[in-house]
KETORFI-887604 format. One record per residue: residue in one letter; x, y, z of N, C-alpha, C, O, CB in turn. Coordinates in steps of 0.02 Angstrom, whole numbers, padded with zeros to 5 digits, always signed. Glycine has a CB too. Layout:
BEGIN
aXYZXYZXYZXYZXYZ/...
// end
This chain:
BEGIN
a-01019+01984-00365-00996+01946-00308-00961+01883-00333-00985+01850-00380-01055+01929-00260/a-00906+01866-00302-00869+01806-00321-00898+01746-00285-00914+01749-00226-00794+01814-00304/l-00904+01692-00321-00928+01629-00292-00869+01582-00284-00825+01579-00326-00983+01597-00336/t-00870+01545-00230-00818+01495-00220-00852+01428-00210-00909+01425-00189-00772+01513-00159/g-00816+01377-00225-00845+01310-00217-00791+01257-00213-00731+01272-00219-00893+01294-00274/l-00812+01197-00203-00767+01141-00197-00798+01082-00231-00857+01067-00221-00751+01125-00122/v-00759+01047-00272-00784+00988-00306-00744+00929-00279-00683+00931-00276-00777+00994-00384/r-00779+00876-00260-00747+00815-00237-00772+00756-00277-00832+00751-00292-00760+00803-00161/r-00726+00712-00296-00744+00653-00333-00755+00596-00284-00710+00580-00245-00689+00634-00385/v-00813+00566-00285-00830+00509-00244-00865+00458-00289-00914+00475-00322-00874+00529-00182/v-00839+00396-00291-00869+00344-00333-00912+00299-00289-00890+00277-00235-00814+00303-00370/v-00973+00285-00312-01018+00241-00276-01035+00182-00320-01032+00186-00381-01083+00279-00254/d-01054+00125-00288-01075+00067-00327-01149+00072-00344-01180+00124-00331-01061+00002-00288/s-01177+00020-00373-01247+00023-00396-01297+00031-00339-01354+00052-00351-01264-00040-00434/d-01276+00016-00277-01320+00025-00219-01308+00092-00185-01339+00105-00133-01309-00032-00170/g-01265+00133-00213-01251+00198-00183-01200+00196-00127-01193+00245-00090-01314+00227-00156/v-01163+00141-00122-01112+00134-00070-01046+00163-00095-01024+00147-00151-01104+00060-00049/v-01015+00205-00055-00951+00236-00074-00896+00182-00079-00884+00145-00031-00931+00291-00023/v-00864+00179-00137-00809+00131-00146-00743+00166-00161-00690+00134-00156-00826+00083-00202/d-00744+00229-00179-00682+00266-00194-00692+00338-00174-00732+00375-00204-00662+00260-00269/r-00656+00359-00122-00661+00428-00099-00601+00470-00122-00593+00527-00102-00666+00431-00024/g-00560+00440-00165-00503+00476-00193-00460+00507-00138-00436+00473-00094-00527+00530-00240/r-00451+00573-00143-00411+00609-00094-00455+00645-00043-00429+00681+00000-00365+00658-00129/a-00521+00637-00048-00567+00673-00004-00562+00649+00068-00576+00687+00114-00639+00665-00029/a-00542+00587+00078-00536+00560+00146-00472+00520+00151-00452+00486+00104-00598+00516+00164/r-00439+00523+00208-00377+00487+00218-00388+00416+00243-00353+00370+00222-00332+00524+00267/l-00436+00407+00288-00445+00342+00320-00493+00297+00282-00542+00320+00252-00471+00352+00390/f-00478+00232+00282-00524+00182+00257-00571+00166+00315-00551+00132+00363-00486+00117+00231/d-00632+00190+00312-00680+00174+00364-00748+00158+00333-00758+00170+00273-00687+00232+00415/g-00793+00131+00372-00859+00115+00347-00857+00068+00288-00822+00018+00289-00895+00178+00329/e-00895+00084+00236-00900+00042+00177-00835+00038+00138-00819-00013+00109-00955+00067+00132/a-00796+00092+00139-00731+00091+00104-00685+00039+00136-00649+00003+00101-00698+00161+00105/r-00686+00035+00202-00646-00015+00238-00672-00085+00224-00633-00131+00210-00648-00002+00314/a-00738-00094+00227-00768-00160+00215-00752-00184+00144-00735-00242+00134-00844-00157+00225/a-00757-00139+00096-00743-00158+00026-00669-00177+00018-00654-00226-00017-00761-00100-00021/a-00624-00139+00048-00553-00154+00043-00537-00221+00076-00494-00258+00050-00511-00098+00076/m-00569-00237+00130-00555-00299+00166-00580-00360+00129-00558-00416+00143-00585-00297+00235/l-00626-00351+00081-00650-00407+00041-00596-00434-00006-00600-00490-00029-00711-00387+00001/l-00545-00394-00019-00493-00413-00066-00441-00460-00035-00401-00489-00072-00459-00351-00092/f-00441-00467+00031-00389-00505+00065-00420-00558+00111-00477-00551+00133-00343-00459+00104/r-00381-00610+00126-00401-00659+00176-00361-00651+00240-00385-00668+00294-00392-00730+00148/e-00299-00625+00233-00255-00617+00290-00207-00560+00278-00205-00530+00224-00217-00683+00304/c-00168-00545+00329-00117-00492+00325-00075-00501+00262-00056-00557+00245-00071-00493+00388/s-00063-00447+00226-00026-00451+00163+00050-00456+00173+00086-00465+00124-00042-00391+00121/h+00074-00451+00235+00146-00457+00246+00168-00528+00232+00135-00576+00253+00164-00436+00319/p+00224-00537+00198+00248-00604+00181+00254-00649+00242+00288-00633+00290+00315-00599+00146/g+00220-00706+00239+00224-00756+00291+00178-00746+00350+00176-00788+00395+00293-00759+00316/c+00140-00691+00352+00095-00678+00409+00026-00707+00393+00000-00697+00338+00090-00602+00423/s-00002-00741+00442-00067-00773+00430-00123-00745+00474-00174-00778+00484-00061-00848+00442/v-00114-00685+00501-00167-00654+00541-00227-00641+00495-00220-00611+00442-00142-00587+00575/r-00285-00664+00516-00346-00658+00476-00365-00585+00466-00351-00542+00508-00404-00696+00510/v-00397-00572+00410-00413-00503+00389-00456-00467+00442-00449-00406+00449-00449-00504+00323/r-00499-00502+00477-00542-00467+00525-00503-00435+00582-00529-00391+00617-00594-00515+00554/w-00440-00456+00592-00398-00427+00644-00347-00378+00615-00301-00357+00651-00362-00483+00682/c-00355-00360+00553-00306-00317+00518-00330-00245+00511-00388-00229+00523-00290-00346+00450/e-00283-00203+00491-00296-00132+00477-00289-00121+00402-00250-00155+00369-00248-00085+00517/v-00327-00074+00376-00322-00057+00305-00279+00006+00298-00291+00056+00332-00394-00045+00273/d-00230+00002+00255-00184+00058+00244-00174+00068+00169-00199+00028+00129-00116+00045+00280/h-00138+00119+00151-00126+00135+00081-00063+00101+00055-00013+00096+00091-00120+00211+00072/v-00065+00076-00008-00005+00052-00041+00039+00112-00056+00096+00115-00034-00023+00011-00107/e+00013+00159-00095+00047+00224-00104+00021+00269-00048-00039+00283-00046+00035+00255-00176/e+00065+00291-00005+00044+00328+00054+00000+00388+00036+00012+00422-00014+00105+00352+00093/w-00049+00401+00077-00096+00456+00066-00059+00523+00063-00074+00565+00021-00149+00458+00122/w-00010+00532+00107+00026+00596+00110+00070+00607+00050+00094+00663+00039+00067+00598+00173/t+00082+00555+00008+00121+00564-00054+00075+00566-00115+00099+00565-00172+00173+00509-00061/g+00010+00569-00104-00037+00573-00160-00079+00511-00170-00120+00508-00216+00000+00587-00222/g-00070+00460-00127-00109+00398-00134-00183+00409-00122-00203+00451-00082-00083+00346-00086/r-00224+00371-00158-00296+00378-00154-00325+00328-00103-00294+00277-00088-00329+00366-00223/t-00383+00345-00076-00417+00301-00029-00468+00261-00069-00527+00279-00074-00451+00341+00029/n-00445+00205-00099-00488+00161-00138-00461+00090-00135-00406+00078-00110-00494+00186-00211/q-00500+00043-00161-00480-00027-00158-00416-00041-00196-00376-00084-00176-00536-00071-00185/t-00405-00007-00251-00344-00018-00290-00282+00000-00250-00229-00030-00260-00347+00024-00354/n-00288+00049-00206-00231+00072-00166-00234+00046-00094-00197+00070-00051-00229+00147-00166/a-00278-00002-00081-00286-00028-00013-00237-00085+00001-00224-00126-00043-00358-00051-00001/d-00212-00088+00061-00169-00142+00084-00193-00161+00154-00209-00117+00194-00093-00122+00084/v-00195-00225+00169-00219-00248+00234-00161-00281+00271-00130-00328+00245-00279-00298+00226/r-00147-00256+00330-00093-00283+00372-00117-00289+00444-00159-00250+00467-00029-00240+00367/c-00089-00338+00479-00104-00342+00551-00074-00280+00584-00032-00246+00554-00075-00409+00582/r-00095-00267+00644-00072-00207+00679+00004-00204+00684+00034-00151+00673-00103-00204+00749/a+00036-00260+00701+00109-00261+00709+00144-00244+00644+00191-00204+00643+00132-00329+00735/h+00123-00275+00589+00157-00262+00525+00140-00193+00496+00181-00164+00462+00138-00316+00474/n+00080-00168+00511+00064-00100+00489+00108-00050+00526+00132-00001+00497-00011-00085+00500/r+00116-00061+00591+00159-00017+00631+00232-00022+00607+00266+00029+00599+00155-00036+00707/d+00255-00084+00594+00324-00093+00569+00334-00059+00502+00387-00032+00488+00340-00168+00564/k+00282-00062+00460+00286-00030+00394+00305+00044+00401+00347+00069+00365+00219-00037+00355/h+00273+00077+00448+00286+00149+00458+00352+00161+00496+00390+00206+00478+00228+00182+00494/r+00364+00123+00548+00425+00134+00588+00488+00117+00549+00539+00151+00555+00422+00091+00651/q+00485+00064+00508+00545+00042+00473+00547+00066+00400+00591+00047+00362+00549-00034+00474/r+00499+00109+00382+00496+00140+00316+00492+00089+00259+00525+00097+00208+00557+00184+00306/w+00451+00037+00269+00439-00010+00215+00392+00022+00165+00353+00066+00182+00408-00077+00242/r+00398+00001+00103+00352+00024+00050+00317-00036+00020+00348-00088+00008+00391+00064-00005/s+00253-00030+00009+00215-00082-00025+00211-00065-00098+00205-00007-00117+00144-00090+00007/r+00213-00116-00140+00207-00106-00212+00168-00164-00242+00161-00217-00211+00277-00099-00246/k+00144-00153-00303+00112-00207-00341+00150-00213-00407+00168-00163-00438+00036-00193-00354/d+00161-00276-00429+00193-00285-00494+00140-00284-00548+00081-00273-00534+00234-00351-00496/e+00161-00294-00610+00115-00289-00667+00060-00342-00666+00010-00336-00701+00153-00293-00731/h+00070-00395-00626+00019-00447-00620-00026-00437-00560-00069-00479-00546+00053-00515-00615/g-00017-00382-00524-00059-00367-00466-00035-00398-00401-00066-00390-00349-00128-00390-00479/r+00022-00434-00403+00049-00464-00342+00081-00409-00300+00116-00366-00326+00101-00520-00358/r+00069-00412-00235+00096-00361-00190+00162-00386-00160+00171-00446-00148+00046-00344-00134/f+00207-00339-00149+00269-00355-00115+00290-00295-00074+00265-00240-00083+00324-00375-00166/t+00336-00307-00027+00358-00255+00019+00433-00244+00009+00471-00291+00001+00343-00274+00092/i+00453-00181+00010+00523-00163+00002+00546-00130+00067+00516-00082+00091+00535-00115-00059/r+00600-00157+00096+00629-00127+00157+00662-00061+00140+00673-00045+00081+00680-00175+00189/a+00677-00022+00191+00709+00044+00182+00776+00037+00146+00797+00084+00111+00718+00078+00249/d+00811-00020+00156+00876-00028+00122+00869-00053+00050+00919-00062+00016+00919-00077+00161/g+00806-00064+00028+00794-00084-00041+00784-00158-00052+00767-00179-00108+00850-00062-00082/t+00795-00200-00001+00783-00272-00010+00708-00285-00015+00668-00253+00018+00815-00313+00047/i+00691-00334-00055+00621-00352-00066+00603-00411-00021+00639-00461-00021+00607-00369-00141/m+00549-00404+00017+00525-00459+00060+00472-00498+00022+00423-00469-00003+00497-00431+00127/l+00481-00563+00018+00433-00607-00016+00418-00667+00027+00459-00686+00068+00461-00628-00085/p+00360-00698+00017+00346-00761+00052+00396-00814+00027+00422-00809-00028+00273-00785+00040/v+00409-00864+00068+00455-00918+00050+00431-00950-00015+00372-00967-00022+00460-00971+00106/g+00476-00957-00063+00460-00989-00126+00430-00943-00179+00420-00965-00236+00413-01044-00114/a+00415-00881-00161+00386-00834-00210+00439-00807-00257+00496-00795-00236+00350-00776-00173/r+00420-00798-00319+00466-00769-00368+00470-00694-00358+00420-00662-00340+00444-00785-00440/p+00529-00664-00368+00534-00591-00363+00490-00558-00416+00478-00587-00469+00608-00569-00371/p+00467-00498-00401+00424-00463-00450+00464-00442-00511+00525-00432-00508+00391-00402-00417/d+00429-00435-00567+00459-00408-00627+00459-00332-00619+00407-00300-00620+00421-00430-00692/l+00518-00303-00611+00523-00231-00602+00536-00197-00668+00571-00225-00711+00579-00214-00551/t+00509-00138-00677+00524-00099-00737+00597-00076-00733+00627-00079-00679+00476-00038-00744/d+00624-00053-00788+00693-00029-00788+00704+00027-00737+00755+00029-00703+00713-00005-00858/d+00656+00074-00733+00662+00129-00685+00661+00104-00613+00701+00126-00572+00606+00180-00695/e+00615+00057-00598+00611+00029-00531+00674-00009-00514+00700-00003-00458+00550-00016-00524/l+00700-00048-00561+00760-00087-00550+00820-00041-00538+00860-00053-00493+00773-00134-00608/a+00827+00012-00578+00882+00059-00570+00877+00093-00501+00928+00100-00467+00880+00113-00626/h+00817+00113-00481+00807+00144-00415+00826+00094-00360+00860+00112-00312+00734+00168-00406/h+00804+00032-00367+00818-00021-00319+00894-00031-00312+00919-00035-00256+00784-00087-00340/i+00929-00034-00367+01002-00044-00366+01037+00016-00334+01081+00008-00293+01029-00055-00437/r+01016+00077-00352+01046+00138-00322+01035+00139-00247+01080+00157-00209+01016+00202-00354/q+00976+00120-00225+00960+00121-00154+01003+00070-00116+01029+00085-00063+00885+00106-00143/r+01011+00010-00144+01052-00041-00112+01125-00019-00109+01158-00029-00058+01046-00108-00149/l+01150+00011-00163+01219+00035-00165+01230+00090-00114+01280+00090-00078+01237+00060-00236/h+01183+00137-00109+01188+00191-00060+01191+00163+00011+01232+00185+00051+01127+00239-00067/t+01148+00114+00027+01147+00083+00093+01213+00047+00106+01241+00053+00161+01088+00034+00099/h+01238+00011+00057+01301-00026+00065+01359+00022+00078+01399+00011+00123+01315-00068+00002/l+01362+00077+00040+01417+00125+00049+01412+00161+00116+01463+00175+00147+01416+00176-00008/a+01351+00175+00138+01342+00208+00203+01364+00163+00260+01393+00186+00309+01268+00229+00212/n+01350+00098+00253+01369+00050+00305+01444+00035+00304+01473+00015+00355+01330-00014+00298/a+01476+00043+00246+01548+00029+00239+01591+00084+00270+01649+00072+00286+01566+00020+00166/s+01562+00143+00278+01601+00200+00304+01613+00194+00378+01645+00238+00408+01566+00265+00290/
// end
């Protein structure tokens, strides 16, 4: 007889609280949500000061593209900016120093006033330039 099974990776802390559900769950809820919200004080959108308790937890790398449901991939945004992220096809990213930034669909980077642009790798920079050029050419037609 053939046996079938399923293995799921779930990481718990020293108290047995789930802190990383990997791909086993899409939503940040319960302890996973609480843990993710500890990383932020307010909405991560540049210039937004909505307190974290009024925010939603979402993925930096989208779940449907392979993003994991864990604190490393967690992003906290107020309801309006989380909705705008999906409607306007914004992408969240982290630079090598762990700073988060948002990229609009046309490739422009949104930063808080006075913030330095992120250090992009050569591949990211090339992609960013190609995306901006494509948008410019499409609008010029």
